Chimera marker file (.cmm) of the C-alpha trace (Angstrom):
<marker_set name="trace">
<marker id="1" x="-2.360" y="5.945" z="62.463" r="1" g="1" b="0" radius="0.5"/>
<marker id="2" x="-0.139" y="4.929" z="59.603" r="1" g="1" b="0" radius="0.5"/>
<marker id="3" x="3.594" y="5.149" z="59.103" r="1" g="1" b="0" radius="0.5"/>
<marker id="4" x="4.891" y="5.869" z="55.642" r="1" g="1" b="0" radius="0.5"/>
<marker id="5" x="8.421" y="5.534" z="54.312" r="1" g="1" b="0" radius="0.5"/>
<marker id="6" x="9.694" y="8.160" z="51.903" r="1" g="1" b="0" radius="0.5"/>
<marker id="7" x="12.834" y="8.152" z="49.830" r="1" g="1" b="0" radius="0.5"/>
<marker id="8" x="13.784" y="11.787" z="49.381" r="1" g="1" b="0" radius="0.5"/>
<marker id="9" x="17.187" y="10.980" z="47.876" r="1" g="1" b="0" radius="0.5"/>
<marker id="10" x="18.969" y="14.263" z="47.367" r="1" g="1" b="0" radius="0.5"/>
<marker id="11" x="15.770" y="16.216" z="46.606" r="1" g="1" b="0" radius="0.5"/>
<marker id="12" x="14.913" y="19.102" z="48.930" r="1" g="1" b="0" radius="0.5"/>
<marker id="13" x="11.167" y="18.684" z="48.298" r="1" g="1" b="0" radius="0.5"/>
<marker id="14" x="9.202" y="15.437" z="48.006" r="1" g="1" b="0" radius="0.5"/>
<marker id="15" x="5.458" y="15.574" z="47.283" r="1" g="1" b="0" radius="0.5"/>
<marker id="16" x="3.395" y="13.594" z="49.830" r="1" g="1" b="0" radius="0.5"/>
<marker id="17" x="-0.049" y="14.675" z="48.605" r="1" g="1" b="0" radius="0.5"/>
<marker id="18" x="-0.932" y="11.338" z="47.010" r="1" g="1" b="0" radius="0.5"/>
<marker id="19" x="0.011" y="9.370" z="50.135" r="1" g="1" b="0" radius="0.5"/>
<marker id="20" x="-1.979" y="11.754" z="52.359" r="1" g="1" b="0" radius="0.5"/>
<marker id="21" x="-5.028" y="11.722" z="50.056" r="1" g="1" b="0" radius="0.5"/>
<marker id="22" x="-4.990" y="7.919" z="49.836" r="1" g="1" b="0" radius="0.5"/>
<marker id="23" x="-4.800" y="7.639" z="53.623" r="1" g="1" b="0" radius="0.5"/>
<marker id="24" x="-7.964" y="9.754" z="54.183" r="1" g="1" b="0" radius="0.5"/>
<marker id="25" x="-9.945" y="8.459" z="51.153" r="1" g="1" b="0" radius="0.5"/>
<marker id="26" x="-12.409" y="6.433" z="53.247" r="1" g="1" b="0" radius="0.5"/>
<marker id="27" x="-12.303" y="8.557" z="56.399" r="1" g="1" b="0" radius="0.5"/>
<marker id="28" x="-15.029" y="10.647" z="57.992" r="1" g="1" b="0" radius="0.5"/>
<marker id="29" x="-14.760" y="14.406" z="58.354" r="1" g="1" b="0" radius="0.5"/>
<marker id="30" x="-11.906" y="15.334" z="60.638" r="1" g="1" b="0" radius="0.5"/>
<marker id="31" x="-8.287" y="16.371" z="60.675" r="1" g="1" b="0" radius="0.5"/>
<marker id="32" x="-5.219" y="14.768" z="59.161" r="1" g="1" b="0" radius="0.5"/>
<marker id="33" x="-2.047" y="15.179" z="61.171" r="1" g="1" b="0" radius="0.5"/>
<marker id="34" x="1.182" y="14.771" z="59.197" r="1" g="1" b="0" radius="0.5"/>
<marker id="35" x="4.371" y="14.401" z="61.232" r="1" g="1" b="0" radius="0.5"/>
<marker id="36" x="7.993" y="13.620" z="60.358" r="1" g="1" b="0" radius="0.5"/>
<marker id="37" x="10.035" y="12.549" z="63.402" r="1" g="1" b="0" radius="0.5"/>
<marker id="38" x="13.364" y="13.827" z="62.123" r="1" g="1" b="0" radius="0.5"/>
<marker id="39" x="15.632" y="16.603" z="63.416" r="1" g="1" b="0" radius="0.5"/>
<marker id="40" x="16.395" y="17.861" z="59.907" r="1" g="1" b="0" radius="0.5"/>
<marker id="41" x="13.076" y="17.664" z="58.041" r="1" g="1" b="0" radius="0.5"/>
<marker id="42" x="9.735" y="19.418" z="57.973" r="1" g="1" b="0" radius="0.5"/>
<marker id="43" x="6.405" y="19.342" z="56.148" r="1" g="1" b="0" radius="0.5"/>
<marker id="44" x="4.692" y="22.210" z="54.378" r="1" g="1" b="0" radius="0.5"/>
<marker id="45" x="1.827" y="23.194" z="52.107" r="1" g="1" b="0" radius="0.5"/>
<marker id="46" x="3.104" y="24.770" z="48.886" r="1" g="1" b="0" radius="0.5"/>
<marker id="47" x="2.314" y="24.944" z="45.189" r="1" g="1" b="0" radius="0.5"/>
<marker id="48" x="4.437" y="22.451" z="43.276" r="1" g="1" b="0" radius="0.5"/>
<marker id="49" x="5.511" y="22.368" z="39.656" r="1" g="1" b="0" radius="0.5"/>
<marker id="50" x="5.372" y="26.121" z="39.028" r="1" g="1" b="0" radius="0.5"/>
<marker id="51" x="8.838" y="27.144" z="40.183" r="1" g="1" b="0" radius="0.5"/>
<marker id="52" x="8.064" y="27.112" z="43.909" r="1" g="1" b="0" radius="0.5"/>
<marker id="53" x="10.533" y="24.311" z="44.625" r="1" g="1" b="0" radius="0.5"/>
<marker id="54" x="13.617" y="26.250" z="43.443" r="1" g="1" b="0" radius="0.5"/>
<marker id="55" x="12.187" y="29.433" z="44.988" r="1" g="1" b="0" radius="0.5"/>
<marker id="56" x="11.951" y="27.660" z="48.360" r="1" g="1" b="0" radius="0.5"/>
<marker id="57" x="15.483" y="26.278" z="47.941" r="1" g="1" b="0" radius="0.5"/>
<marker id="58" x="16.770" y="29.792" z="47.185" r="1" g="1" b="0" radius="0.5"/>
<marker id="59" x="14.876" y="31.288" z="50.139" r="1" g="1" b="0" radius="0.5"/>
<marker id="60" x="16.261" y="28.649" z="52.522" r="1" g="1" b="0" radius="0.5"/>
<marker id="61" x="19.774" y="29.289" z="51.186" r="1" g="1" b="0" radius="0.5"/>
<marker id="62" x="19.394" y="33.045" z="51.837" r="1" g="1" b="0" radius="0.5"/>
<marker id="63" x="17.932" y="32.459" z="55.299" r="1" g="1" b="0" radius="0.5"/>
<marker id="64" x="20.101" y="29.481" z="56.287" r="1" g="1" b="0" radius="0.5"/>
<marker id="65" x="23.211" y="29.346" z="54.077" r="1" g="1" b="0" radius="0.5"/>
<marker id="66" x="24.927" y="26.052" z="53.347" r="1" g="1" b="0" radius="0.5"/>
<marker id="67" x="28.209" y="27.098" z="54.931" r="1" g="1" b="0" radius="0.5"/>
<marker id="68" x="30.584" y="26.182" z="57.714" r="1" g="1" b="0" radius="0.5"/>
<marker id="69" x="29.116" y="28.777" z="60.109" r="1" g="1" b="0" radius="0.5"/>
<marker id="70" x="27.142" y="26.576" z="62.495" r="1" g="1" b="0" radius="0.5"/>
<marker id="71" x="28.206" y="25.223" z="65.878" r="1" g="1" b="0" radius="0.5"/>
<marker id="72" x="26.537" y="21.903" z="64.985" r="1" g="1" b="0" radius="0.5"/>
<marker id="73" x="29.177" y="20.680" z="62.507" r="1" g="1" b="0" radius="0.5"/>
<marker id="74" x="29.124" y="16.916" z="61.996" r="1" g="1" b="0" radius="0.5"/>
<marker id="75" x="28.101" y="15.532" z="58.617" r="1" g="1" b="0" radius="0.5"/>
<marker id="76" x="28.323" y="17.301" z="55.276" r="1" g="1" b="0" radius="0.5"/>
<marker id="77" x="28.912" y="21.029" z="54.771" r="1" g="1" b="0" radius="0.5"/>
<marker id="78" x="25.973" y="23.032" z="56.108" r="1" g="1" b="0" radius="0.5"/>
<marker id="79" x="24.542" y="20.143" z="58.098" r="1" g="1" b="0" radius="0.5"/>
<marker id="80" x="24.121" y="22.533" z="61.028" r="1" g="1" b="0" radius="0.5"/>
<marker id="81" x="21.603" y="24.498" z="58.976" r="1" g="1" b="0" radius="0.5"/>
<marker id="82" x="19.673" y="21.261" z="58.397" r="1" g="1" b="0" radius="0.5"/>
<marker id="83" x="19.120" y="21.092" z="62.160" r="1" g="1" b="0" radius="0.5"/>
<marker id="84" x="17.936" y="24.726" z="62.312" r="1" g="1" b="0" radius="0.5"/>
<marker id="85" x="15.508" y="24.437" z="59.365" r="1" g="1" b="0" radius="0.5"/>
<marker id="86" x="12.670" y="22.678" z="61.284" r="1" g="1" b="0" radius="0.5"/>
<marker id="87" x="12.296" y="25.853" z="63.369" r="1" g="1" b="0" radius="0.5"/>
<marker id="88" x="11.118" y="27.492" z="60.118" r="1" g="1" b="0" radius="0.5"/>
<marker id="89" x="9.497" y="24.523" z="58.340" r="1" g="1" b="0" radius="0.5"/>
<marker id="90" x="7.629" y="22.646" z="61.067" r="1" g="1" b="0" radius="0.5"/>
<marker id="91" x="7.903" y="18.859" z="61.358" r="1" g="1" b="0" radius="0.5"/>
<marker id="92" x="4.099" y="18.677" z="61.575" r="1" g="1" b="0" radius="0.5"/>
<marker id="93" x="0.969" y="20.131" z="60.035" r="1" g="1" b="0" radius="0.5"/>
<marker id="94" x="-2.774" y="19.606" z="60.207" r="1" g="1" b="0" radius="0.5"/>
<marker id="95" x="-5.166" y="19.512" z="57.240" r="1" g="1" b="0" radius="0.5"/>
<marker id="96" x="-8.985" y="19.401" z="57.383" r="1" g="1" b="0" radius="0.5"/>
<marker id="97" x="-10.612" y="16.311" z="55.857" r="1" g="1" b="0" radius="0.5"/>
<marker id="98" x="-14.118" y="16.714" z="54.422" r="1" g="1" b="0" radius="0.5"/>
<marker id="99" x="-15.960" y="13.807" z="52.857" r="1" g="1" b="0" radius="0.5"/>
<marker id="100" x="-12.836" y="11.662" z="52.671" r="1" g="1" b="0" radius="0.5"/>
<marker id="101" x="-10.860" y="14.366" z="50.831" r="1" g="1" b="0" radius="0.5"/>
<marker id="102" x="-8.109" y="16.715" z="51.908" r="1" g="1" b="0" radius="0.5"/>
<marker id="103" x="-9.506" y="20.257" z="52.110" r="1" g="1" b="0" radius="0.5"/>
<marker id="104" x="-6.585" y="21.781" z="50.253" r="1" g="1" b="0" radius="0.5"/>
<marker id="105" x="-6.620" y="24.911" z="48.145" r="1" g="1" b="0" radius="0.5"/>
<marker id="106" x="-6.454" y="24.552" z="44.374" r="1" g="1" b="0" radius="0.5"/>
<marker id="107" x="-2.671" y="24.819" z="44.186" r="1" g="1" b="0" radius="0.5"/>
<marker id="108" x="-1.683" y="23.374" z="47.575" r="1" g="1" b="0" radius="0.5"/>
<marker id="109" x="0.364" y="20.204" z="47.903" r="1" g="1" b="0" radius="0.5"/>
<marker id="110" x="1.640" y="18.443" z="51.022" r="1" g="1" b="0" radius="0.5"/>
<marker id="111" x="5.432" y="18.222" z="50.827" r="1" g="1" b="0" radius="0.5"/>
<marker id="112" x="8.377" y="16.912" z="52.810" r="1" g="1" b="0" radius="0.5"/>
<marker id="113" x="11.156" y="19.515" z="53.030" r="1" g="1" b="0" radius="0.5"/>
<marker id="114" x="14.417" y="17.708" z="53.708" r="1" g="1" b="0" radius="0.5"/>
<marker id="115" x="17.782" y="19.413" z="53.121" r="1" g="1" b="0" radius="0.5"/>
<marker id="116" x="19.738" y="16.530" z="54.692" r="1" g="1" b="0" radius="0.5"/>
<marker id="117" x="21.175" y="14.545" z="51.780" r="1" g="1" b="0" radius="0.5"/>
<marker id="118" x="23.156" y="12.424" z="54.258" r="1" g="1" b="0" radius="0.5"/>
<marker id="119" x="19.954" y="10.546" z="55.159" r="1" g="1" b="0" radius="0.5"/>
<marker id="120" x="17.840" y="9.866" z="52.033" r="1" g="1" b="0" radius="0.5"/>
<marker id="121" x="15.212" y="7.650" z="53.772" r="1" g="1" b="0" radius="0.5"/>
<marker id="122" x="12.538" y="9.263" z="55.937" r="1" g="1" b="0" radius="0.5"/>
<marker id="123" x="9.500" y="8.008" z="57.763" r="1" g="1" b="0" radius="0.5"/>
<marker id="124" x="6.379" y="9.955" z="58.476" r="1" g="1" b="0" radius="0.5"/>
<marker id="125" x="3.241" y="9.440" z="60.508" r="1" g="1" b="0" radius="0.5"/>
<marker id="126" x="-0.261" y="10.099" z="59.214" r="1" g="1" b="0" radius="0.5"/>
<marker id="127" x="-3.061" y="10.230" z="61.769" r="1" g="1" b="0" radius="0.5"/>
<marker id="128" x="-6.751" y="10.902" z="61.097" r="1" g="1" b="0" radius="0.5"/>
<marker id="129" x="-8.719" y="12.498" z="63.918" r="1" g="1" b="0" radius="0.5"/>
<marker id="130" x="-12.492" y="12.362" z="63.313" r="1" g="1" b="0" radius="0.5"/>
<marker id="131" x="-14.458" y="15.389" z="64.430" r="1" g="1" b="0" radius="0.5"/>
<marker id="132" x="-17.851" y="17.009" z="64.096" r="1" g="1" b="0" radius="0.5"/>
<marker id="133" x="-18.019" y="20.009" z="61.779" r="1" g="1" b="0" radius="0.5"/>
<marker id="134" x="-19.590" y="23.173" z="63.146" r="1" g="1" b="0" radius="0.5"/>
<marker id="135" x="-20.011" y="26.426" z="61.277" r="1" g="1" b="0" radius="0.5"/>
<marker id="136" x="-18.559" y="29.122" z="63.489" r="1" g="1" b="0" radius="0.5"/>
<marker id="137" x="-20.908" y="31.915" z="64.493" r="1" g="1" b="0" radius="0.5"/>
<marker id="138" x="-24.094" y="30.135" z="63.386" r="1" g="1" b="0" radius="0.5"/>
<marker id="139" x="-25.183" y="28.822" z="66.797" r="1" g="1" b="0" radius="0.5"/>
<marker id="140" x="-24.307" y="31.594" z="69.192" r="1" g="1" b="0" radius="0.5"/>
<marker id="141" x="-24.778" y="35.299" z="68.574" r="1" g="1" b="0" radius="0.5"/>
<marker id="142" x="-21.771" y="37.491" z="69.199" r="1" g="1" b="0" radius="0.5"/>
<marker id="143" x="-22.151" y="39.764" z="72.195" r="1" g="1" b="0" radius="0.5"/>
<marker id="144" x="-20.103" y="42.858" z="72.712" r="1" g="1" b="0" radius="0.5"/>
<marker id="145" x="-18.037" y="43.107" z="75.874" r="1" g="1" b="0" radius="0.5"/>
<marker id="146" x="-18.799" y="46.637" z="76.809" r="1" g="1" b="0" radius="0.5"/>
<link id1="1" id2="2" r="1" g="1" b="0" radius="0.2"/>
<link id1="2" id2="3" r="1" g="1" b="0" radius="0.2"/>
<link id1="3" id2="4" r="1" g="1" b="0" radius="0.2"/>
<link id1="4" id2="5" r="1" g="1" b="0" radius="0.2"/>
<link id1="5" id2="6" r="1" g="1" b="0" radius="0.2"/>
<link id1="6" id2="7" r="1" g="1" b="0" radius="0.2"/>
<link id1="7" id2="8" r="1" g="1" b="0" radius="0.2"/>
<link id1="8" id2="9" r="1" g="1" b="0" radius="0.2"/>
<link id1="9" id2="10" r="1" g="1" b="0" radius="0.2"/>
<link id1="10" id2="11" r="1" g="1" b="0" radius="0.2"/>
<link id1="11" id2="12" r="1" g="1" b="0" radius="0.2"/>
<link id1="12" id2="13" r="1" g="1" b="0" radius="0.2"/>
<link id1="13" id2="14" r="1" g="1" b="0" radius="0.2"/>
<link id1="14" id2="15" r="1" g="1" b="0" radius="0.2"/>
<link id1="15" id2="16" r="1" g="1" b="0" radius="0.2"/>
<link id1="16" id2="17" r="1" g="1" b="0" radius="0.2"/>
<link id1="17" id2="18" r="1" g="1" b="0" radius="0.2"/>
<link id1="18" id2="19" r="1" g="1" b="0" radius="0.2"/>
<link id1="19" id2="20" r="1" g="1" b="0" radius="0.2"/>
<link id1="20" id2="21" r="1" g="1" b="0" radius="0.2"/>
<link id1="21" id2="22" r="1" g="1" b="0" radius="0.2"/>
<link id1="22" id2="23" r="1" g="1" b="0" radius="0.2"/>
<link id1="23" id2="24" r="1" g="1" b="0" radius="0.2"/>
<link id1="24" id2="25" r="1" g="1" b="0" radius="0.2"/>
<link id1="25" id2="26" r="1" g="1" b="0" radius="0.2"/>
<link id1="26" id2="27" r="1" g="1" b="0" radius="0.2"/>
<link id1="27" id2="28" r="1" g="1" b="0" radius="0.2"/>
<link id1="28" id2="29" r="1" g="1" b="0" radius="0.2"/>
<link id1="29" id2="30" r="1" g="1" b="0" radius="0.2"/>
<link id1="30" id2="31" r="1" g="1" b="0" radius="0.2"/>
<link id1="31" id2="32" r="1" g="1" b="0" radius="0.2"/>
<link id1="32" id2="33" r="1" g="1" b="0" radius="0.2"/>
<link id1="33" id2="34" r="1" g="1" b="0" radius="0.2"/>
<link id1="34" id2="35" r="1" g="1" b="0" radius="0.2"/>
<link id1="35" id2="36" r="1" g="1" b="0" radius="0.2"/>
<link id1="36" id2="37" r="1" g="1" b="0" radius="0.2"/>
<link id1="37" id2="38" r="1" g="1" b="0" radius="0.2"/>
<link id1="38" id2="39" r="1" g="1" b="0" radius="0.2"/>
<link id1="39" id2="40" r="1" g="1" b="0" radius="0.2"/>
<link id1="40" id2="41" r="1" g="1" b="0" radius="0.2"/>
<link id1="41" id2="42" r="1" g="1" b="0" radius="0.2"/>
<link id1="42" id2="43" r="1" g="1" b="0" radius="0.2"/>
<link id1="43" id2="44" r="1" g="1" b="0" radius="0.2"/>
<link id1="44" id2="45" r="1" g="1" b="0" radius="0.2"/>
<link id1="45" id2="46" r="1" g="1" b="0" radius="0.2"/>
<link id1="46" id2="47" r="1" g="1" b="0" radius="0.2"/>
<link id1="47" id2="48" r="1" g="1" b="0" radius="0.2"/>
<link id1="48" id2="49" r="1" g="1" b="0" radius="0.2"/>
<link id1="49" id2="50" r="1" g="1" b="0" radius="0.2"/>
<link id1="50" id2="51" r="1" g="1" b="0" radius="0.2"/>
<link id1="51" id2="52" r="1" g="1" b="0" radius="0.2"/>
<link id1="52" id2="53" r="1" g="1" b="0" radius="0.2"/>
<link id1="53" id2="54" r="1" g="1" b="0" radius="0.2"/>
<link id1="54" id2="55" r="1" g="1" b="0" radius="0.2"/>
<link id1="55" id2="56" r="1" g="1" b="0" radius="0.2"/>
<link id1="56" id2="57" r="1" g="1" b="0" radius="0.2"/>
<link id1="57" id2="58" r="1" g="1" b="0" radius="0.2"/>
<link id1="58" id2="59" r="1" g="1" b="0" radius="0.2"/>
<link id1="59" id2="60" r="1" g="1" b="0" radius="0.2"/>
<link id1="60" id2="61" r="1" g="1" b="0" radius="0.2"/>
<link id1="61" id2="62" r="1" g="1" b="0" radius="0.2"/>
<link id1="62" id2="63" r="1" g="1" b="0" radius="0.2"/>
<link id1="63" id2="64" r="1" g="1" b="0" radius="0.2"/>
<link id1="64" id2="65" r="1" g="1" b="0" radius="0.2"/>
<link id1="65" id2="66" r="1" g="1" b="0" radius="0.2"/>
<link id1="66" id2="67" r="1" g="1" b="0" radius="0.2"/>
<link id1="67" id2="68" r="1" g="1" b="0" radius="0.2"/>
<link id1="68" id2="69" r="1" g="1" b="0" radius="0.2"/>
<link id1="69" id2="70" r="1" g="1" b="0" radius="0.2"/>
<link id1="70" id2="71" r="1" g="1" b="0" radius="0.2"/>
<link id1="71" id2="72" r="1" g="1" b="0" radius="0.2"/>
<link id1="72" id2="73" r="1" g="1" b="0" radius="0.2"/>
<link id1="73" id2="74" r="1" g="1" b="0" radius="0.2"/>
<link id1="74" id2="75" r="1" g="1" b="0" radius="0.2"/>
<link id1="75" id2="76" r="1" g="1" b="0" radius="0.2"/>
<link id1="76" id2="77" r="1" g="1" b="0" radius="0.2"/>
<link id1="77" id2="78" r="1" g="1" b="0" radius="0.2"/>
<link id1="78" id2="79" r="1" g="1" b="0" radius="0.2"/>
<link id1="79" id2="80" r="1" g="1" b="0" radius="0.2"/>
<link id1="80" id2="81" r="1" g="1" b="0" radius="0.2"/>
<link id1="81" id2="82" r="1" g="1" b="0" radius="0.2"/>
<link id1="82" id2="83" r="1" g="1" b="0" radius="0.2"/>
<link id1="83" id2="84" r="1" g="1" b="0" radius="0.2"/>
<link id1="84" id2="85" r="1" g="1" b="0" radius="0.2"/>
<link id1="85" id2="86" r="1" g="1" b="0" radius="0.2"/>
<link id1="86" id2="87" r="1" g="1" b="0" radius="0.2"/>
<link id1="87" id2="88" r="1" g="1" b="0" radius="0.2"/>
<link id1="88" id2="89" r="1" g="1" b="0" radius="0.2"/>
<link id1="89" id2="90" r="1" g="1" b="0" radius="0.2"/>
<link id1="90" id2="91" r="1" g="1" b="0" radius="0.2"/>
<link id1="91" id2="92" r="1" g="1" b="0" radius="0.2"/>
<link id1="92" id2="93" r="1" g="1" b="0" radius="0.2"/>
<link id1="93" id2="94" r="1" g="1" b="0" radius="0.2"/>
<link id1="94" id2="95" r="1" g="1" b="0" radius="0.2"/>
<link id1="95" id2="96" r="1" g="1" b="0" radius="0.2"/>
<link id1="96" id2="97" r="1" g="1" b="0" radius="0.2"/>
<link id1="97" id2="98" r="1" g="1" b="0" radius="0.2"/>
<link id1="98" id2="99" r="1" g="1" b="0" radius="0.2"/>
<link id1="99" id2="100" r="1" g="1" b="0" radius="0.2"/>
<link id1="100" id2="101" r="1" g="1" b="0" radius="0.2"/>
<link id1="101" id2="102" r="1" g="1" b="0" radius="0.2"/>
<link id1="102" id2="103" r="1" g="1" b="0" radius="0.2"/>
<link id1="103" id2="104" r="1" g="1" b="0" radius="0.2"/>
<link id1="104" id2="105" r="1" g="1" b="0" radius="0.2"/>
<link id1="105" id2="106" r="1" g="1" b="0" radius="0.2"/>
<link id1="106" id2="107" r="1" g="1" b="0" radius="0.2"/>
<link id1="107" id2="108" r="1" g="1" b="0" radius="0.2"/>
<link id1="108" id2="109" r="1" g="1" b="0" radius="0.2"/>
<link id1="109" id2="110" r="1" g="1" b="0" radius="0.2"/>
<link id1="110" id2="111" r="1" g="1" b="0" radius="0.2"/>
<link id1="111" id2="112" r="1" g="1" b="0" radius="0.2"/>
<link id1="112" id2="113" r="1" g="1" b="0" radius="0.2"/>
<link id1="113" id2="114" r="1" g="1" b="0" radius="0.2"/>
<link id1="114" id2="115" r="1" g="1" b="0" radius="0.2"/>
<link id1="115" id2="116" r="1" g="1" b="0" radius="0.2"/>
<link id1="116" id2="117" r="1" g="1" b="0" radius="0.2"/>
<link id1="117" id2="118" r="1" g="1" b="0" radius="0.2"/>
<link id1="118" id2="119" r="1" g="1" b="0" radius="0.2"/>
<link id1="119" id2="120" r="1" g="1" b="0" radius="0.2"/>
<link id1="120" id2="121" r="1" g="1" b="0" radius="0.2"/>
<link id1="121" id2="122" r="1" g="1" b="0" radius="0.2"/>
<link id1="122" id2="123" r="1" g="1" b="0" radius="0.2"/>
<link id1="123" id2="124" r="1" g="1" b="0" radius="0.2"/>
<link id1="124" id2="125" r="1" g="1" b="0" radius="0.2"/>
<link id1="125" id2="126" r="1" g="1" b="0" radius="0.2"/>
<link id1="126" id2="127" r="1" g="1" b="0" radius="0.2"/>
<link id1="127" id2="128" r="1" g="1" b="0" radius="0.2"/>
<link id1="128" id2="129" r="1" g="1" b="0" radius="0.2"/>
<link id1="129" id2="130" r="1" g="1" b="0" radius="0.2"/>
<link id1="130" id2="131" r="1" g="1" b="0" radius="0.2"/>
<link id1="131" id2="132" r="1" g="1" b="0" radius="0.2"/>
<link id1="132" id2="133" r="1" g="1" b="0" radius="0.2"/>
<link id1="133" id2="134" r="1" g="1" b="0" radius="0.2"/>
<link id1="134" id2="135" r="1" g="1" b="0" radius="0.2"/>
<link id1="135" id2="136" r="1" g="1" b="0" radius="0.2"/>
<link id1="136" id2="137" r="1" g="1" b="0" radius="0.2"/>
<link id1="137" id2="138" r="1" g="1" b="0" radius="0.2"/>
<link id1="138" id2="139" r="1" g="1" b="0" radius="0.2"/>
<link id1="139" id2="140" r="1" g="1" b="0" radius="0.2"/>
<link id1="140" id2="141" r="1" g="1" b="0" radius="0.2"/>
<link id1="141" id2="142" r="1" g="1" b="0" radius="0.2"/>
<link id1="142" id2="143" r="1" g="1" b="0" radius="0.2"/>
<link id1="143" id2="144" r="1" g="1" b="0" radius="0.2"/>
<link id1="144" id2="145" r="1" g="1" b="0" radius="0.2"/>
<link id1="145" id2="146" r="1" g="1" b="0" radius="0.2"/>
</marker_set>
C-alpha cells in the first residue's frame, strides 16, 4: 500500500492517473484500489480535457447546489453539499491491472473530485491486490435451472 498526497487547491477535479499508473508499473495482474479518506471527496473514472470537467461541475451544481440549504453548515457557503457529494461520487474505486498497466478505456482517467476548497491538501491510498485472471464461462458450462 502507498499513501499519496495531492494538492487540489481550488480545483474540483485533479487527475490522479499518472500516480496510479506509476504505482502499478511493476505489479503483477490484479486490482488497484484507490481510496480517499475524506468526508468531502471522491474518486471517479471520467474523460478529461474534452469538456467533461466543467460538465461534471455543472451536473454537481444542479444536483447539489452551492447554497445555504443544508443542515450541515460550518465552513464556506455550500459546505454541507460537500459532505453529501461522496454519496454520489464514491471515495473509492477499483481498477483491473494487467501486465503492470491500468486496464482503463481509451478516454478514462482516474480523478479526485473535491468540491471542498477549505481543505486544499488531500491524501489518498493506493493498494495493489494481486489475483489470478480467469476468463469467465470458459471452464464451466452454463446449465439451465429448469
